[in-house]
C-alpha positions as CSV (number, residue, x, y, z in Angstrom):
1,M,-9.1,-9.9,-0.2
2,L,-10.7,-10.1,-3.6
3,A,-13.6,-8.1,-5.0
4,K,-15.8,-11.2,-4.8
5,H,-15.3,-11.4,-1.0
6,R,-16.9,-7.9,-0.3
7,M,-19.5,-7.5,-3.1
8,L,-23.2,-7.8,-3.1
9,Q,-24.1,-11.1,-4.9
10,N,-25.9,-10.7,-8.2
11,H,-29.1,-12.1,-6.7
12,Q,-29.0,-9.3,-4.1
13,V,-28.7,-6.6,-6.7
14,I,-31.6,-4.8,-8.5
15,T,-30.8,-4.8,-12.2
16,I,-32.6,-3.9,-15.4
17,Q,-32.4,-5.4,-18.9
18,S,-30.9,-3.3,-21.8
19,S,-34.1,-3.9,-23.8
20,D,-36.3,-2.3,-21.2
21,T,-37.5,1.2,-21.9
22,V,-36.4,4.4,-20.1
23,E,-39.9,4.5,-18.6
24,C,-39.3,1.1,-17.0
25,A,-36.0,2.4,-15.6
26,I,-37.5,5.6,-14.1
27,N,-40.3,3.6,-12.5
28,L,-37.8,1.0,-11.1
29,L,-35.5,3.7,-9.7
30,L,-38.3,5.6,-8.1
31,E,-40.0,2.5,-6.7
32,K,-36.8,1.2,-5.1
33,Q,-35.6,4.7,-4.1
34,I,-32.1,4.2,-5.6
35,D,-30.0,6.4,-7.8
36,S,-28.7,3.8,-10.3
37,V,-28.8,0.2,-11.4
38,P,-26.7,-2.1,-13.5
39,V,-27.9,-2.7,-17.0
40,L,-27.7,-6.3,-18.3
41,S,-28.2,-8.1,-21.6
42,G,-29.3,-11.4,-20.4
43,N,-26.6,-11.9,-17.7
44,K,-23.9,-9.8,-19.6
45,Y,-22.9,-6.5,-18.1
46,V,-23.8,-3.6,-20.4
47,G,-23.3,-0.6,-18.1
48,M,-25.1,1.5,-15.5
49,I,-28.2,3.7,-15.7
50,S,-29.0,6.5,-13.2
51,Q,-31.7,9.1,-12.7
52,A,-29.2,11.9,-13.4
53,E,-28.1,10.3,-16.7
54,I,-31.7,9.7,-17.8
55,F,-32.7,13.4,-17.2
56,R,-29.4,14.7,-18.7
57,R,-29.9,12.7,-21.9
58,C,-33.6,13.7,-22.1
59,F,-32.6,17.4,-21.9
60,F,-30.2,17.0,-24.9
61,S,-32.2,14.5,-26.9
62,E,-33.8,15.4,-30.2
63,L,-36.6,13.0,-29.4
64,Q,-39.9,14.3,-28.0
65,K,-40.2,13.7,-24.3
66,D,-42.9,11.0,-24.6
67,E,-41.0,9.1,-27.3
68,Y,-37.8,9.3,-25.3
69,I,-39.4,7.9,-22.2
70,K,-41.7,5.3,-23.8
71,N,-39.6,4.0,-26.8
72,L,-35.9,4.6,-26.0
73,K,-34.2,1.5,-24.7
74,V,-32.0,1.6,-21.6
75,G,-29.1,0.0,-23.3
76,E,-28.8,2.9,-25.7
77,I,-28.0,5.4,-22.9
78,A,-26.2,3.1,-20.4
79,T,-22.9,4.5,-19.1
80,H,-19.9,3.0,-17.3
81,Q,-19.6,0.2,-19.9
82,T,-15.9,-0.3,-19.2
83,I,-15.9,0.7,-15.5
84,C,-16.0,-2.7,-13.8
85,V,-13.7,-5.1,-12.0
86,K,-13.1,-8.8,-12.3
87,S,-14.3,-10.9,-9.4
88,E,-10.8,-12.3,-8.8
89,E,-9.1,-8.9,-8.7
90,P,-7.9,-7.4,-5.4
91,F,-10.6,-5.4,-3.7
92,E,-8.1,-2.4,-3.7
93,D,-8.6,-2.2,-7.5
94,T,-12.1,-0.8,-6.9
95,M,-10.8,2.1,-4.8
96,N,-10.0,4.6,-7.5
97,S,-13.3,4.0,-9.3
98,L,-15.3,4.3,-6.0
99,K,-13.8,7.8,-5.5
100,K,-15.8,8.9,-8.5
101,Y,-18.8,6.5,-8.6
102,P,-21.0,5.2,-5.8
103,S,-20.9,1.6,-7.1
104,I,-18.8,-0.7,-9.4
105,A,-20.0,-3.8,-11.2
106,V,-18.1,-7.0,-10.7
107,V,-17.9,-9.4,-13.7
108,D,-16.3,-12.6,-14.6
109,D,-14.0,-13.3,-17.6
110,E,-17.0,-13.4,-20.0
111,R,-18.4,-10.1,-18.6
112,N,-21.2,-12.0,-16.8
113,F,-22.5,-9.8,-14.0
114,V,-21.7,-11.5,-10.7
115,G,-22.1,-8.7,-8.2
116,L,-21.8,-5.1,-7.1
117,V,-19.3,-3.3,-4.9
118,I,-20.6,-0.1,-3.3
119,R,-18.8,2.8,-1.7
120,Y,-20.2,1.8,1.7
121,D,-18.1,-1.4,1.5
122,V,-14.9,0.7,1.7
123,I,-16.1,2.6,4.7
124,E,-17.0,-0.7,6.4
125,I,-13.7,-2.3,5.7
126,F,-11.8,0.7,7.0
127,Q,-13.9,0.5,10.2
128,E,-13.0,-3.2,10.5
129,V,-9.3,-2.5,10.0
130,L,-9.4,0.0,12.8
131,G,-11.2,-2.4,15.1
132,K,-14.1,0.0,15.5
133,D,-16.5,-2.5,17.0
134,C,-14.0,-4.1,19.4
135,R,-13.5,-2.7,22.8
136,G,-9.9,-1.9,23.7
137,I,-7.2,0.8,23.9
138,R,-6.4,2.8,20.8
139,I,-2.9,4.3,20.6
140,S,-1.9,6.8,17.9
141,M,1.8,7.2,17.4
142,T,4.3,8.7,15.0
143,S,7.7,7.1,14.2
144,M,10.7,8.2,12.3
145,E,10.9,5.9,9.3
146,K,13.6,3.4,9.9
147,E,14.2,-0.3,9.2
148,G,12.8,-2.8,11.7
149,Q,10.7,-0.3,13.7
150,L,7.4,-2.2,13.4
151,A,9.2,-5.5,14.0
152,R,10.5,-4.2,17.3
153,L,7.1,-2.9,18.3
154,L,5.4,-6.2,17.5
155,D,8.2,-8.2,19.2
156,Y,7.6,-6.2,22.4
157,L,3.8,-6.8,22.3
158,H,4.4,-10.5,21.7
159,H,6.8,-10.6,24.6
160,L,4.1,-9.2,27.0
161,K,1.4,-11.5,25.4
162,I,-0.7,-8.5,24.5
163,N,-3.5,-9.2,22.0
164,I,-3.5,-6.9,19.0
165,I,-7.0,-6.0,17.8
166,S,-5.7,-3.9,14.8
167,L,-2.5,-2.2,13.6
168,V,-2.6,0.3,10.7
169,T,0.2,2.5,9.4
170,F,-0.3,5.7,7.3
171,D,2.0,7.9,5.2
172,S,3.7,4.9,3.5
173,K,5.0,7.3,0.8
174,D,6.7,9.5,3.4
175,H,10.4,8.5,3.8
176,L,10.8,10.4,7.1
177,L,7.7,10.0,9.2
178,R,5.1,7.3,9.6
179,R,1.8,7.4,11.6
180,I,0.8,4.2,13.4
181,V,-2.6,3.4,14.9
182,L,-2.6,0.5,17.2
183,K,-5.5,-1.0,19.1
184,I,-4.9,-3.6,21.8
185,D,-7.0,-5.4,24.5
186,D,-7.6,-3.4,27.6
187,N,-4.5,-3.7,29.8
188,K,-3.7,-2.4,33.3
189,N,0.0,-1.9,32.3
190,V,-0.8,0.6,29.6
191,D,1.5,3.2,31.2
192,K,4.4,0.8,31.1
193,I,3.6,-0.1,27.5
194,L,3.6,3.6,26.5
195,R,6.9,4.2,28.2
196,K,8.4,1.3,26.3
197,F,7.0,2.6,23.0
198,E,8.8,5.9,23.7
199,E,12.0,4.1,24.4
200,L,11.6,2.5,21.0
201,G,11.5,5.9,19.5
202,L,7.8,6.2,19.0
203,R,6.0,9.5,19.8
204,I,2.6,9.0,21.5
205,V,0.0,11.3,20.0
206,S,-3.2,10.1,21.7
207,V,-4.5,7.2,23.8
208,T,-8.2,6.5,24.0
209,N,-10.2,3.7,25.7
210,E,-13.0,2.6,23.5
């Protein structure tokens, strides 16, 4: 999955031009009730501007308040100039940046602004991966890390023609133990399935019907 597959398209994003004044930015942010917006020069990405940054710069500025607000251009105080991702990059490349910032600009090879990835997208993807909106049985397990364990699990589910809604593993850096979260369609033979899992060396942690 690429960044362009999960972003808000540029026409869906509120932006501001670098030549606009700080006053324009404040009015826009307050009117739209948002914390920050991308700053563009034409269609080129320049950076981001936020309420917090506007007030911080005002506090330290040598300009008088009225001059700062009415005459200073947004492009002069834009931040995050280099914090962006290419539209063709894997979506995972946005993760580290989204730990620190609520949104990341998506640009093309010429730095044209094409969209915005927001932190909520990560939460939404994680919910999709876990099959949150699909009814079924969620089984949390742990397994000693050994070659072919997942293959044996999947082979058994395939043998019983069980539909897998989602399958996620955690602790990939742990060389001894791995956590597995599996969600399958509701099945009347769930007890038999769990017994087989234990025979395969899996330890059942929890089972919930959602």
